[in-house]
N, C-alpha and C positions, 0 to 999 in steps of 0.2 A: 340682050336687053329686049324689052317688049316695045314694039313700035306703036305709034299712034298717040293721041292725046291722053295724058294721064292726069286725073284730078289730083289736087293737093293731097298728099298722103296723110294718114292719121299719125299724129305725134302725141304721145302720152306724157310728155315731160311735165305738164302742168298738174296732172293727177297722179303721177307715179308714187309720191309719198303716201297717198291716201287710197291707193287702188285696192289693196287687200281689204281694208276696212269698209270701203264702199261696196265691194263685191259681197262680203259677208252680210252687210246690212241689207242689201237688196235681195240676195238669193240664198242666204245661209251657206251651207256647205254643198249645195247642189252643183255648182260649177266645178268645185273641187272634185266631187265624185265623178263628174263627166270627164274631166281631164284624165283621171286615173282608172277609168273603167276597164281598159284592156292593157294595163301597165305590165302585166306579166310577160308580154311579148317583148318588151323593151329590154329585159335583162339579158337577152341573147345577142343584142346588137354589138357591133364593134366600131362602127362609124356612124354617128347620128347627126342629123341636121334638125335644129329646132328653130322654126320660123315664128317670129313674133313671140319670143319666149317670156316677155313681161318681166315680172319681179323674180323669176328664177325658181319658183317652187317645184315645177316639174323637173328642171335641170338638176336641182340638188338631189331630188329623190332618185333620179336616173343614175347619177354618179355614185350615190351610196349603194344602190341596189345592183349595180353592174360595174365591178372593178376593172373590167377590160375595155370599157367604151371610151372613145374620144369623140368630142362633140364640137360642132360649129354652131354657135348661137348668133342668130341674126335678128336685130330689132332696130327699127328706125329711131326709137327714143333713147337718147344718151342717158337719161335719168333711170329708165327701166334697166338698161344694160349695167349701169353703175350699181343699182340695187342687187341685180343678179350676181355681179362679180363679187360684191361684198359678201353676199350670202355664201358663195362657193369658197371664197378666200377664208372665211371663218371656219370652214370645215377642215382646212389645212392645205399645205402646199401640194401634196400629191394629188388632191382633187383639182386644185386650180390649174395644174399643169396639163390636165386632160381636156381643157376647154379653150377654144379660140372665140373671143367675143368680137362681133362685127356690128358696129353702129352704122347701119346701111339700109336703104330700101331694097328689099329682096328682088325687086324688078331690075336692079342694076348689079346685084350681087353675083360674083363669080367664085365658085368654090376653090379653095386652095388645095387642089388635088395632089400636089406634091407633099402636103402635110398628112402624115399617117397613112398615106397610100390608099388606093382603091376608091370605089364609089360608095355612096351612102347605102347602108343596109337598113336604116331607119330614118323616116321623116316624121316630124311631129308638127302638126298645125292645130293648135288649140285656140279656138276663138280668134282665128286669124283670117281665114278665107272670106269671111263675111265682110271684111274691110275693103274689098275690091269690087269694082263695077262688073256687072254681068258681061259687058263687052270685052273684058280683059281676062276673065277667069279661065277660059280654056287655054289661052297662051301661057298664063302664069303657071297653072298646074302642069301643063306639058313641059314647061321649062324646068320646073323642079323635078319632075319625073325623069328628065333626061340625065340627071345627076345620080340616079339610083342604080344599084346593082340588081341583076336578076334575082328574083325571089325576095326582094326588099319588102319591108313592112312600112305601112303608113298609118300612124295613129291620128285620128281626127276627133275633135270635139267642137261643136258649134251650135249656134242658135238655128232653129228650123221653123218652117211653117207647117203646122199640123193639119192633117185631113179632118173632115167632119165639121159641121157647121159651128158648134159651140167652141170646140178646140181651135178652129181656124180663126174665129173672132178674137179669142184670148191671145193666141200667139201673135197674130198680126198686130194687135194693139200694143203688146209688150215690145215687139221688135221695132215698130215705128217710134215708140217712146225712147228706146235705147239709141236709135239712130239720131234722133233729135238731140238727146243729151250729149252724145259724143260729137255731134257737129259743133255744139257750143264749146265743149271743153277741149277737143283735140283737133278740130278743123276737118274732121272726116266729112267727105262730100257724098258718100254713098247713101242711098235712101231705101234700097230694097236688097233682100238677100239674093246673092247670085246663085246660079245652079252648080254649086261646087261638087255635088255628088255625081252629076252627069259628066262634069269635067274630068273627074278621076276615072270614071268608066272609059272615057275616050282615050286615056293614056295606056290602057291595058291592065291597070290595077283592078282587082276584083274584091268585093267585100267578103270578109270571112265571118265577122260577127258585128252586131250592132244592137244598140239599145236606145231607149228614149226615156225622158223624165220630164216632170212638170207639165203634164198633159200634152206632151209632144214638143214643147218649147226647146228642149235640149236634146241634141243628137250626139251620140258617141259611136264611133265605128272603127274597126280594124280592117285594113286592106292589105292585099299582097300583090306584088307584081309577078307575072308569070315567069317561071324559071328561064324560059327561052324567049321572053318578050323582046322584040326588036327595040332598039333605042329610039326614044322620042327625039324629035328635032328641037334643039334649044332655040 
């Protein structure tokens, strides 16, 4: 667990039934494209951890595209997890058997390492790390990294602060608006983007590919842990 004071976590139960509609109305398919920017790497994984998996769109595509993967899906929102589980169950029992759903705060989550064996060779954090305060992001990312295998991949998509005067003004305004909206609808207490990229660098993961969209507002990247990287402390 992560020590120290923890703000009330974000819980999307109230907006879960409308989340995809709200997302498309606000950003079109841009967030969708950011999630799947480097999806090709996911088809090689055998044990995946999906943090804050939301309504399960990424999970469903992962299961379809990778018949050998088993996944742990962790989300604090019981409604989001329910939507995800229904989506996977509709695909058929063989898909459903390859997922463990955990309605839990990832800061208290402990991986069921006896299940499917080994450590995670894929971590997915799509629009997730921005929900944590800067004071906790290093410890959180280090904790998750400690569950990964050497040479594991980490897929990340999130909001970002763009460089340059005009782009910085635009991205800052959008991010502040989003934080205000989620504070009202989900109880999220965070107000500024944490340094999640620096936190990943500190764990020994290195960026392989990255891209930006919407004038720098959206960041997608693929990271890999060094094959001989020492284990991070949980």
